C-alpha positions as CSV (number, residue, x, y, z in Angstrom):
1,M,141.2,115.7,71.2
2,D,141.1,117.1,74.5
3,K,140.5,114.1,76.8
4,N,140.1,116.1,80.2
5,F,136.5,116.6,81.6
6,Y,135.6,118.8,84.3
7,I,132.1,118.7,85.9
8,T,130.6,120.6,89.0
9,T,127.5,120.1,91.1
10,P,126.3,123.0,92.8
11,I,127.8,123.3,96.2
12,Y,125.2,122.6,98.8
13,Y,123.9,125.0,101.2
14,P,124.4,123.2,104.5
15,S,121.4,125.0,106.6
16,A,119.6,121.7,106.8
17,K,119.9,118.0,106.0
18,P,120.4,116.7,102.6
19,H,116.8,116.3,100.5
20,M,116.1,114.4,97.1
21,G,117.1,117.7,95.2
22,H,120.4,117.5,96.3
23,A,120.7,113.7,95.6
24,Y,119.3,114.1,92.0
25,S,121.8,116.9,91.0
26,S,124.6,114.7,92.4
27,I,123.5,111.4,90.7
28,V,123.0,113.0,87.5
29,A,126.2,114.6,87.7
30,D,127.9,111.3,88.6
31,V,126.1,109.6,85.8
32,F,128.0,112.2,83.3
33,A,131.6,111.8,85.3
34,R,131.1,108.0,85.1
35,F,130.4,108.0,81.3
36,K,133.2,110.1,80.3
37,N,135.5,108.0,82.5
38,I,134.7,104.8,80.6
39,D,135.3,106.9,77.5
40,G,138.6,107.4,78.2
41,Y,138.6,110.8,79.5
42,Q,140.5,112.2,82.7
43,V,137.6,113.2,84.7
44,Y,137.5,116.0,87.6
45,F,134.5,115.8,89.5
46,L,133.7,118.4,92.1
47,T,131.0,118.7,94.7
48,G,131.1,120.3,98.3
49,T,129.4,122.9,100.7
50,D,129.0,126.6,100.5
51,E,129.1,127.7,104.3
52,H,128.9,131.5,104.6
53,G,126.3,134.1,104.8
54,L,123.6,135.2,107.2
55,K,121.3,132.2,106.8
56,I,124.1,129.9,108.0
57,Q,124.9,132.3,110.8
58,R,120.9,132.6,111.8
59,A,120.5,128.6,111.5
60,A,123.5,128.2,114.1
61,E,122.4,130.9,116.3
62,N,118.9,129.0,116.5
63,K,120.5,125.8,117.3
64,G,122.5,127.5,120.0
65,V,126.1,126.3,118.6
66,E,129.0,128.1,117.2
67,T,128.7,128.7,113.5
68,S,131.8,127.0,112.4
69,K,130.7,124.0,114.5
70,F,127.5,124.0,112.7
71,C,129.2,124.0,109.4
72,D,131.4,121.3,110.3
73,E,128.2,119.0,111.3
74,I,126.2,119.9,108.7
75,S,128.8,119.5,106.1
76,K,129.7,116.0,107.1
77,T,126.1,115.0,106.3
78,F,126.8,116.1,102.9
79,K,130.2,114.4,102.6
80,D,128.5,111.3,103.9
81,L,125.7,111.7,101.2
82,S,128.2,111.8,98.6
83,K,129.7,108.2,99.8
84,T,125.9,107.1,100.3
85,L,125.3,107.8,96.7
86,N,128.3,106.1,95.4
87,L,129.5,109.3,93.6
88,S,132.9,109.1,92.0
89,N,133.8,112.9,93.0
90,T,137.5,113.7,92.9
91,D,137.3,116.6,95.3
92,F,134.7,117.8,98.0
93,I,135.3,121.5,98.7
94,R,134.0,123.6,101.5
95,T,133.8,127.4,101.3
96,T,135.8,127.5,105.1
97,E,138.7,125.9,103.6
98,N,141.8,128.1,103.7
99,R,142.6,127.2,100.1
100,H,139.0,128.7,99.1
101,K,139.4,131.7,101.1
102,K,142.8,132.8,99.6
103,S,141.1,132.4,96.0
104,V,138.3,134.2,96.9
105,Q,140.3,137.3,98.2
106,H,142.8,137.3,95.2
107,L,139.6,137.3,92.9
108,W,138.4,140.3,94.6
109,N,141.8,142.0,94.4
110,E,141.7,141.3,90.8
111,L,138.1,142.8,90.3
112,T,139.2,145.8,92.4
113,K,142.7,146.2,90.4
114,N,140.5,146.2,87.1
115,D,138.0,149.1,88.7
116,Q,135.1,146.6,88.9
117,I,134.6,147.0,92.7
118,Y,133.5,150.4,94.4
119,L,132.3,151.5,97.5
120,S,128.7,153.1,98.1
121,K,125.5,152.4,100.0
122,Y,123.0,149.7,99.4
123,S,119.2,150.1,100.0
124,G,116.9,147.6,98.7
125,W,115.2,144.0,99.4
126,Y,117.3,141.0,100.4
127,S,116.1,137.5,100.9
128,V,118.2,135.8,103.5
129,S,116.8,132.6,102.4
130,D,117.8,133.0,98.8
131,E,121.0,135.0,99.7
132,A,119.7,136.9,97.0
133,F,118.9,140.9,96.1
134,Y,115.8,141.5,94.4
135,N,114.4,144.7,92.7
136,E,111.1,146.2,93.4
137,D,109.4,144.6,90.6
138,E,110.6,141.2,91.8
139,I,108.4,141.9,94.8
140,E,105.1,141.5,95.7
141,E,103.2,141.5,99.0
142,V,101.2,138.5,100.8
143,D,99.5,138.4,103.9
144,N,101.1,141.8,104.6
145,K,104.4,140.2,104.0
146,K,106.9,141.0,101.4
147,I,108.3,138.1,99.1
148,A,110.2,137.5,96.4
149,I,107.9,136.6,93.2
150,S,110.1,133.8,91.8
151,S,111.1,131.9,95.2
152,K,108.2,132.9,97.4
153,S,110.9,133.4,100.1
154,P,110.4,136.5,102.6
155,V,112.3,139.7,101.9
156,E,113.8,142.5,104.2
157,W,114.7,145.9,103.6
158,V,118.7,146.4,104.0
159,D,119.8,149.8,104.3
160,E,123.9,149.8,104.7
161,E,127.3,150.7,103.1
162,S,128.3,148.3,100.8
163,Y,130.7,147.3,97.9
164,F,129.2,147.3,94.5
165,F,130.3,145.0,91.4
166,R,129.9,147.1,88.0
167,L,127.6,144.3,86.7
168,S,125.8,146.9,84.5
169,K,129.0,147.4,82.3
170,W,128.8,143.5,81.2
171,E,125.2,143.7,79.9
172,K,126.5,143.8,76.2
173,P,129.5,141.7,76.5
174,L,127.3,139.0,78.2
175,L,124.7,139.3,75.4
176,D,127.5,139.1,72.9
177,F,129.1,136.1,74.6
178,Y,125.7,134.2,74.6
179,E,125.3,134.9,71.0
180,K,128.7,133.7,70.1
181,N,128.4,130.8,72.4
182,P,124.9,129.3,72.0
183,E,125.8,126.1,73.8
184,F,126.3,128.1,77.0
185,I,123.3,128.0,78.6
186,S,121.0,124.6,78.5
187,P,118.3,123.8,78.3
188,Q,117.0,126.4,75.7
189,S,114.1,127.6,77.7
190,R,116.6,128.3,80.5
191,K,118.8,130.2,78.0
192,N,115.6,132.3,76.9
193,E,115.0,133.3,80.5
194,V,118.6,134.3,81.2
195,I,118.8,136.7,77.9
196,S,115.5,138.2,78.5
197,F,116.5,139.2,82.2
198,V,119.6,140.6,80.8
199,K,118.0,142.7,78.0
200,N,116.0,144.1,80.7
201,G,118.9,145.7,81.9
202,L,121.5,145.0,84.6
203,K,122.0,147.1,87.8
204,D,125.2,146.9,89.6
205,L,125.3,144.2,92.1
206,S,126.0,144.5,95.8
207,V,129.0,142.2,96.8
208,S,129.5,142.7,100.5
209,R,127.6,143.0,104.0
210,K,128.4,144.8,107.1
211,S,125.4,143.5,109.1
212,F,126.6,140.1,110.0
213,S,130.2,138.6,110.2
214,W,130.0,135.0,109.2
215,G,131.6,135.3,105.7
216,I,135.3,135.8,104.0
217,K,136.5,139.1,105.1
218,V,136.9,141.8,102.2
219,P,140.8,142.4,101.7
220,N,142.0,145.9,103.5
221,N,138.5,146.4,104.9
222,E,137.3,143.6,107.7
223,D,134.4,145.4,108.6
224,H,132.6,143.9,105.2
225,V,132.3,140.4,104.3
226,I,132.2,139.3,100.7
227,Y,128.6,138.6,99.2
228,V,127.9,134.6,99.7
229,W,127.4,134.3,95.8
230,L,130.8,135.9,95.0
231,D,132.3,133.7,97.4
232,A,130.4,130.5,96.6
233,L,130.7,130.6,92.9
234,A,134.5,130.9,93.0
235,N,134.7,127.3,94.3
236,Y,134.8,126.2,90.9
237,I,138.2,127.6,90.6
238,S,139.5,127.5,94.0
239,A,139.4,123.7,93.6
240,L,141.7,124.1,90.9
241,N,144.1,126.0,93.0
242,Y,143.1,129.6,91.3
243,P,145.2,131.8,91.0
244,D,147.9,129.4,90.3
245,F,147.2,129.3,86.3
246,K,150.2,127.3,85.5
247,N,149.4,124.4,87.9
248,D,148.5,120.9,86.7
249,L,144.9,121.1,87.9
250,F,144.1,124.3,86.2
251,K,145.7,123.9,83.1
252,K,144.0,120.7,82.4
253,F,140.3,121.3,83.8
254,W,139.8,125.0,83.2
255,P,137.3,126.0,81.8
256,A,134.7,123.8,83.2
257,N,133.0,121.5,80.7
258,L,130.0,121.6,82.7
259,H,128.5,123.4,85.8
260,L,125.3,121.3,86.5
261,I,122.5,123.3,88.7
262,G,119.0,123.5,89.7
263,K,117.2,125.9,87.5
264,D,116.5,128.3,90.8
265,I,120.1,129.4,91.0
266,L,120.6,129.7,87.0
267,R,120.9,133.8,87.4
268,F,124.0,133.3,89.8
269,H,125.7,131.2,87.2
270,A,124.8,132.5,83.9
271,I,124.9,136.0,84.8
272,Y,126.9,136.8,87.8
273,W,129.7,134.3,87.3
274,P,130.4,135.1,83.8
275,A,130.4,138.5,84.5
276,F,132.7,138.1,87.4
277,L,135.0,136.0,85.2
278,L,135.0,138.5,82.5
279,A,135.8,141.2,84.8
280,A,138.8,139.3,86.0
281,K,140.0,138.3,82.7
282,I,139.4,134.4,83.4
283,D,138.0,132.1,80.7
284,L,134.6,131.0,81.1
285,P,132.9,127.7,81.7
286,K,131.7,125.9,78.2
287,K,128.4,125.2,79.7
288,V,125.8,125.7,82.4
289,Y,122.8,123.4,82.6
290,G,119.7,124.3,84.7
291,H,118.0,121.2,85.5
292,G,114.3,121.1,86.9
293,W,113.0,120.4,90.5
294,I,112.0,117.2,92.1
295,L,108.3,117.1,92.4
296,S,105.8,115.5,94.6
297,N,102.2,115.3,93.4
298,D,103.2,118.0,91.0
299,E,104.3,120.3,93.9
300,K,108.2,121.1,94.9
301,M,108.8,119.1,97.9
302,S,109.0,121.2,101.2
303,K,109.1,120.8,104.9
304,S,105.8,122.6,105.3
305,K,104.1,120.5,102.6
306,G,105.1,117.3,104.5
307,N,105.8,115.4,100.7
308,I,109.4,115.3,101.1
309,L,110.9,111.8,100.3
310,D,114.3,111.5,102.1
311,P,117.0,109.9,99.9
312,L,118.4,108.2,102.9
313,E,115.4,106.3,103.9
314,I,114.5,105.5,100.1
315,I,117.9,104.1,99.9
316,S,117.8,102.4,103.2
317,K,114.3,100.6,102.0
318,Y,115.0,100.0,98.4
319,G,118.7,100.1,97.8
320,L,120.8,102.6,95.9
321,D,121.0,101.7,92.5
322,P,117.1,101.4,92.2
323,L,116.9,105.0,93.3
324,R,119.8,106.1,90.8
325,Y,118.0,104.5,88.1
326,Y,114.4,105.5,88.8
327,L,115.7,109.0,88.9
328,I,117.2,109.0,85.8
329,K,114.5,107.0,83.8
330,E,111.4,109.0,85.5
331,V,112.8,112.6,85.6
332,S,112.7,114.3,81.9
333,F,116.2,115.7,82.3
334,G,115.6,119.5,82.1
335,N,112.4,119.5,83.0
336,D,110.6,119.4,86.6
337,G,110.0,115.7,87.3
338,N,107.3,113.9,89.5
339,I,108.3,111.2,91.9
340,S,106.5,109.0,94.0
341,Q,107.5,105.5,95.9
342,E,104.8,103.7,94.2
343,R,106.2,104.3,90.8
344,L,109.7,103.6,92.0
345,E,108.6,100.3,93.3
346,D,106.8,99.7,89.7
347,C,110.3,100.5,88.2
348,I,112.2,98.5,90.3
349,N,109.7,95.1,89.2
350,S,109.5,96.1,85.7
351,D,112.7,97.7,84.5
352,L,115.3,96.2,87.0
353,A,113.9,92.8,88.2
354,N,111.7,91.7,85.2
355,N,113.8,93.1,82.6
356,Y,117.7,93.6,83.2
357,G,117.9,91.2,86.4
358,N,115.7,88.4,84.6
359,L,117.8,88.6,81.4
360,C,121.0,88.3,83.2
361,Q,119.8,85.2,85.3
362,R,118.3,83.6,82.3
363,V,121.0,83.4,79.8
364,T,123.5,82.8,82.7
365,A,121.6,79.6,83.8
366,F,121.1,78.6,80.4
367,A,124.8,78.9,79.6
368,I,125.7,77.0,82.8
369,K,123.5,74.2,82.2
370,N,124.0,73.9,78.2
371,C,127.5,75.2,77.3
372,E,129.3,73.4,80.5
373,S,129.7,76.9,82.2
374,K,131.8,78.3,79.6
375,I,131.3,81.2,77.0
376,P,130.8,78.9,73.8
377,K,133.6,78.3,71.3
378,E,131.9,77.3,68.4
379,I,129.9,80.2,67.1
380,K,128.5,81.2,63.5
381,F,126.8,84.4,63.6
382,T,123.6,84.7,61.6
383,K,122.0,87.9,60.1
384,D,119.6,88.0,63.0
385,D,122.5,88.1,65.7
386,L,124.7,90.6,63.7
387,S,121.7,92.9,63.4
388,I,120.9,93.1,67.3
389,L,124.8,92.9,67.8
390,E,125.6,95.9,65.3
391,K,122.9,98.2,66.9
392,Y,125.4,99.0,69.6
393,K,128.4,99.9,67.3
394,N,126.1,101.9,64.8
395,N,124.8,103.9,67.8
396,L,128.0,104.5,69.8
397,D,128.8,108.0,68.2
398,N,125.3,109.2,68.6
399,I,125.4,108.2,72.2
400,R,128.4,110.2,72.7
401,I,127.0,113.1,70.8
402,K,123.7,112.9,73.1
403,I,125.6,112.6,76.3
404,D,127.7,115.8,75.5
405,N,124.4,117.6,75.0
406,Q,123.1,116.3,78.2
407,D,120.5,114.2,76.4
408,L,119.7,111.8,79.3
409,N,116.4,110.9,78.1
410,Y,117.7,109.4,74.9
411,Y,120.4,107.6,76.7
412,I,118.1,105.8,79.1
413,D,115.5,105.2,76.4
414,F,118.4,103.5,74.4
415,I,119.2,101.3,77.1
416,I,115.5,100.3,78.0
417,S,114.8,99.4,74.1
418,S,118.0,97.6,74.1
419,L,117.1,95.5,77.0
420,F,113.4,94.8,75.6
421,D,115.2,93.6,72.3
422,A,117.6,91.4,74.2
423,N,114.6,89.5,76.0
424,K,112.9,89.4,72.7
425,Y,115.9,88.0,70.8
426,F,116.3,85.3,73.4
427,N,112.7,84.3,73.5
428,D,112.4,84.4,69.4
429,Q,115.6,82.5,69.0
430,E,114.4,79.7,71.4
431,P,117.8,78.2,72.1
432,W,116.1,75.5,74.4
433,K,114.8,74.0,71.2
434,K,118.3,74.0,69.3
435,K,119.9,71.1,71.6
436,N,120.4,69.4,68.3
437,D,122.4,72.2,66.7
438,Q,124.9,72.9,69.2
439,I,126.6,75.5,66.9
440,R,123.2,77.4,66.6
441,L,122.6,77.1,70.5
442,N,126.1,78.3,71.4
443,T,125.7,81.6,69.0
444,I,122.5,82.4,70.5
445,V,124.2,82.3,74.2
446,Y,127.3,83.9,73.1
447,T,125.1,86.7,71.3
448,T,122.7,87.2,74.2
449,L,126.0,87.1,76.6
450,E,127.4,89.9,74.6
451,I,124.5,92.1,74.7
452,V,124.5,91.3,78.5
453,R,128.0,92.8,78.8
454,K,127.2,95.7,76.3
455,I,124.1,96.8,78.2
456,S,125.9,96.5,81.6
457,F,128.6,98.7,80.2
458,L,126.1,101.4,79.3
459,L,124.5,101.0,82.5
460,Y,127.3,101.2,84.5
461,P,127.3,104.9,84.9
462,I,123.8,105.1,86.3
463,I,123.9,101.7,88.5
464,P,127.4,100.9,89.3
465,N,127.3,98.7,91.8
466,S,124.6,96.4,90.3
467,T,126.4,96.1,87.0
468,L,129.5,95.3,88.5
469,K,127.6,92.3,89.9
470,A,126.4,91.4,86.8
471,L,129.8,91.6,85.2
472,K,130.9,89.1,87.5
473,I,129.4,86.6,85.2
474,F,132.3,87.2,83.0
475,D,134.9,87.8,85.9
476,L,135.1,91.6,84.4
477,K,136.1,94.4,86.8
478,E,135.4,98.0,86.8
479,K,138.8,98.5,85.1
480,D,137.7,96.4,82.3
481,I,134.8,98.5,81.4
482,N,135.3,100.6,78.1
483,L,132.5,102.4,76.1
484,S,134.3,101.7,73.0
485,S,134.2,98.2,73.3
486,I,130.3,98.0,73.1
487,G,131.0,98.3,69.3
488,N,133.3,95.0,69.8
489,N,130.9,91.6,68.7
490,N,133.7,89.3,70.2
491,F,134.7,91.0,73.3
492,L,134.0,87.8,75.6
493,I,136.7,85.3,75.0
494,N,135.5,82.1,74.1
495,G,136.0,79.1,76.5
496,N,136.5,81.4,79.6
497,S,134.2,80.3,82.6
498,I,130.6,81.9,83.2
499,N,129.8,82.4,86.9
500,K,126.6,82.0,88.4
501,I,125.2,85.3,90.2
502,D,123.1,86.1,92.9
503,I,119.6,87.8,91.9
504,L,120.5,91.4,91.0
505,F,117.1,93.1,92.3
506,N,114.4,91.7,94.5
507,K,111.0,92.2,93.4
508,I,108.6,94.5,95.4
509,E,105.7,92.6,96.8
510,K,102.6,94.7,95.9
511,N,99.7,95.0,98.4
512,N,96.7,94.5,96.3
513,D,94.1,95.1,99.3
């Protein structure tokens, strides 16, 4: 069985500071990466910044700084965000790096060699904001201004010499590929959108610009820079040392298992990217997943609407793990998700403080007081004990399948229901009434401690810092977390010491005025 796993986020466009959408994509990718890691996979997790194009050049000009310096500063904020979000990423790529430039120019030469690129003239609508070309039927006029219907971004007429990629040639091969690889695009609604777009006909794609200079130069014609999306998409292979197909990184990790992106850039990843790869005779990634947007009061967050929730401010006030947990729970993965500060506070109180945190504290305090601060030695499982313990073993394979299908909703629901069952079990078994039956008391405590361990292992990909604090109860470290072990009902060693832990989550005091 192939135990390598390659996952990528979109590489972020650093024209402004990071927002909640960036945080969401990164956190979700990190959850998948950590899950695969504790399931014994060698994981390569890539994120980074896309730093070329007219939008970047203009943003730098507006700031009155050199474009390269502007990119350095903004890219650093995204790299810092990766650390702040506690991402487990293997690599952070910048499209201004020399390794990337070499890969992109090689890809261009391969496409040229295969007669996939030709020189002509481009006339049409271009959005600087989206770094995208639009057909006439994708444009509308609002307040005497031309905008793209899908993004509402302004477009401008471009009329210049350009190199073109023969995208039209790949219409049927793409449709054939989608049919033979039904899992390539997820969720299903996004797949339908892509297929419909391709069936409506593909036109050759302008893949160079002459009107600005900030980008990777076209080989043998430095009057042109390579279209930012051809440049940016290549990051997924440039990070693996493309075109060196024989190096360990490329051999181990390509094709990518999962490109995780926002739905607004699906076209580029599900149409342009596979077409480029087919044309260059490179294997295609296994899956592209276009998740929804993060909304505030049913609207996409934007500066103009003043409804942006800054992830750094949220983390500063509530902590990182509460934000990570809340985003995974609150946003139905694949759909748009409405978030609010009020619901975040409710989630912290109900799920984290009252449910998980309280369970850890209760059983630990009880064990310290009634089991000599040790994991009980003399135990005898009953049907009730085994029933709640076996739930994890019986669902382990299904959990793996659900994660491979990016079903985060099932995963978090399983954890929440498990926490509910654990608290109910401890309450119903009433160990405080069993002090005259030490074996039964011991068994209830051991069973509940095992459940705390199992749930903590499952929660680790979502809230790693908090679960590592909880696992200090058992002196377990990050290296000890193994997904398969949740099927083991006797993982905890009888007689080992139990440690008291600090409160994991502080309740948020609500103002009821």
